[in-house]
C-alpha positions in Angstrom: -14.4 1.8 -25.9 -11.2 -0.1 -25.0 -10.6 -1.1 -21.4 -7.5 1.2 -21.3 -9.9 4.2 -21.6 -12.9 3.1 -19.6 -12.8 3.8 -15.8 -13.6 0.9 -13.5 -14.1 1.2 -9.7 -12.9 -1.9 -7.8 -12.2 -2.9 -4.2 -9.1 -5.0 -4.4 -9.0 -7.2 -1.3 -5.9 -8.2 0.6 -6.1 -11.8 -0.5 -5.4 -11.3 -4.2 -2.1 -12.6 -5.7 -1.2 -8.9 -6.5 -0.5 -8.3 -2.8 1.3 -11.6 -2.0 4.7 -9.9 -1.7 3.3 -7.4 0.8 0.7 -9.4 2.8 3.0 -12.0 4.2 3.0 -13.8 7.6 6.0 -11.7 8.7 4.6 -8.3 7.8 2.4 -6.8 10.6 -0.2 -5.4 8.3 -2.3 -6.4 5.3 -2.9 -4.1 2.4 -6.0 -3.6 0.2 -6.9 -0.9 -2.3 -10.0 0.9 -3.5 -9.3 2.2 -6.9 -10.9 4.0 -9.8 -8.8 3.4 -12.9 -8.7 2.5 -16.5 -7.8 -0.9 -17.8 -8.0 -4.4 -16.2 -7.2 -3.4 -12.6 -6.1 -6.9 -11.4 -3.8 -7.3 -14.4 -2.3 -3.8 -14.2 -1.7 -3.5 -10.4 1.3 -4.9 -8.7 2.6 -4.4 -5.1 6.0 -5.2 -3.6 8.5 -4.1 -1.0 10.1 -0.8 -2.0 13.8 -0.8 -2.8 13.9 2.0 -0.2 12.3 0.0 2.5 15.5 -0.8 4.4 16.7 2.8 4.2 13.4 4.0 5.5 13.4 1.7 8.6 13.4 3.6 11.9 11.7 3.5 15.3 8.5 4.9 13.7 8.3 2.2 11.1 5.9 -0.7 11.2 6.5 -3.3 8.6 7.9 -2.8 5.2 7.6 0.2 3.0 5.3 -0.8 0.2 5.5 0.2 -3.4 2.5 0.0 -5.8 2.8 0.0 -9.5 0.1 0.5 -12.1 0.4 0.3 -15.9 1.5 3.7 -17.0 -0.7 3.5 -20.1 -3.8 3.5 -18.0 -5.2 6.5 -16.1 -5.8 6.3 -12.3 -8.6 8.7 -11.1 -8.4 7.8 -7.4 -6.9 5.2 -5.2 -7.3 4.6 -1.4 -4.7 2.3 0.1 -5.9 0.6 3.2 -3.6 -0.9 5.9 -5.1 -3.4 8.4 -2.7 -3.6 11.3 -2.5 -6.8 13.3 -4.0 -6.1 16.8 -0.8 -6.8 18.8 1.1 -4.2 16.7 -1.6 -1.6 16.9 -1.6 -1.7 20.7 2.2 -1.4 20.8 2.1 1.5 18.4 -0.5 3.4 20.5 1.7 2.8 23.6 4.8 4.1 21.9 3.0 7.1 20.6 1.7 8.0 24.0 5.1 7.7 25.6 7.3 9.3 22.9 6.5 12.7 21.4 8.9 11.8 18.5 6.7 8.9 17.4 4.4 10.4 14.8 3.4 7.7 12.5 3.1 3.9 12.0 4.5 4.1 8.5 7.4 5.9 6.8 6.7 8.2 3.9 5.3 5.9 1.2 7.6 6.3 -1.7 6.2 5.5 -5.1 2.8 4.7 -3.6 1.2 4.6 -7.0 2.9 5.5 -10.3 0.2 7.9 -11.5 1.8 8.7 -14.8 0.6 12.2 -15.3 
């Protein structure tokens, strides 16, 4: 069975090169992914700042709006995107949320989180 048809289950840690455009010293969180998908996951997965990131910035935004791309020729069964927030920003976010009823989330709507093909 070719790799593009066989489903692999992989925990992709934050330290892989695929996330180097997201997990930077200036971004207040690190991203990792648990994924069940066909194909060579590390070769087919890419992450970057969304082109919509600047337009999505508001008081409820923490960091950049991330975009995840996966080879459209390979099926994704399941993906869990994990955000590890730096401690200083998590405390600030909790304080803002408690003080402001308009503060609902740490992240804007994630556009193009994963291109799932079908």
